[in-house]
N, C-alpha and C positions, 0 to 999 in steps of 0.2 A: 219306633224310630230305629233306623239302621245305623249302628255305631260299633266302634271298636274301642275298648278301654284297656290301656296298659297299666301294669303295676310292676314293682320290684326294683326300680332304679334306686340309686343311692351313691354313697361315697365308699370307696374301697381302696385299700392299699394295693400297689402293683404286686402282681403275683397271686392275688386273691381271686375270689369267685363271686358271681352274682347270677341270679336267675330272674329273667324277665318273663312276665305272663301277659297274655292278651286274650280277652274274651270278646267274641263277636255276639251281638245281640241276637235274640231269637227271631227278630224281624226279618233276617235274611231268609230268602226262599231257598237259596243254595249258595255254597261257598266252594270255590275251586282251590286255587293256590292261596297259601298264607305265608307271610314272611316278615322279615325285619329289614329296615333300612336305618341309617344313622346320618346325622348331620353335625359336624363339628363347627365351632365358631369360625366364620369366615370361609367356610368350604361348602361345596354343594352336597346335597343329600346323596348318599351312596348305598348301594346294595350290600347287605350283610349275609343274609341266608334266606332260603325259600324252601317250602315243602309243598308238593302238590297233594291232591286229595288221596292219591294212591300211596303216598309215603316216600316218593322219590325226593331227594334233597339236593341242594346245591349251596355252595358257600363262596364268599369272596376269598381270594387267595390270602388276604391279610388276616383272616380269622380261621381259616381251614386248619383243623387239628386242635383248635382251642375252644371253639364254640360248637354247640350242638343244638340243632332245632328239632323240636318234636311237637306233635299235635294230638289232640283228642277230638276226633271229628264229632263224636256223639255230644260233646259238651261245647263245641265251637271254640276250643281253646288251642292256643299255640304258645309254646315256650321257647325261650332261648337261654340255654345254660352256657354261661360264659366263664371260662377258666383261664388261668395264667394271664390275667388281665395286664395290659400295658397302659402307660399314660396316654399313648396315642389312641386308645379305645375310648377316651373321653368324648362324649357326644350326647346329643339327644337321640334316643332310639325310638323309632316309629314302627308301629305294627301296620302291616298292609294285608289286605284281603281282596281277592278278586271274587266278587259275588254278584248276585242278582236279587232284586226285590220280589220278583214274581216270575212265573214261568215264561211270560212274554217280554220280560225286561232284558235289556242287553247286559252282558258282563261288564262290570265297572270296577275300577280301582277304588277302594275305600282306605281311609287312613285314620289311625288313632291320633290322639292329641300329643303324644310323645311323652317319654319319661327320661329324666336326666340320669346319666351314668358318669360319674367323675372318678377317675383313677389317679391317685397321688403316689408319688415316689417316697 
């Protein structure tokens, strides 16, 4: 079964740090970009960070300089190191992967179930 599983969310005081992890199942034939999105209550899901297979990264302006994305292609893992957290970072964080099930399959966006990050002042 093709799936993404996140972990590492939780409750943290403003200014603190958290690291999120996401592992993609071995059922993927291939994975291209992996990244993170978040959705705060009453808001639309928004882009946070992305890493392509070659290691190029991009970040939302709101997290640039505070968050770092990294990945381990051999283990189908992607991480999001979050530092200097702010209350406005509170959201459900979703792992995203652009992958394919087989050599003949199209590239498809896959999503994890989400992990809650709550930052309190």
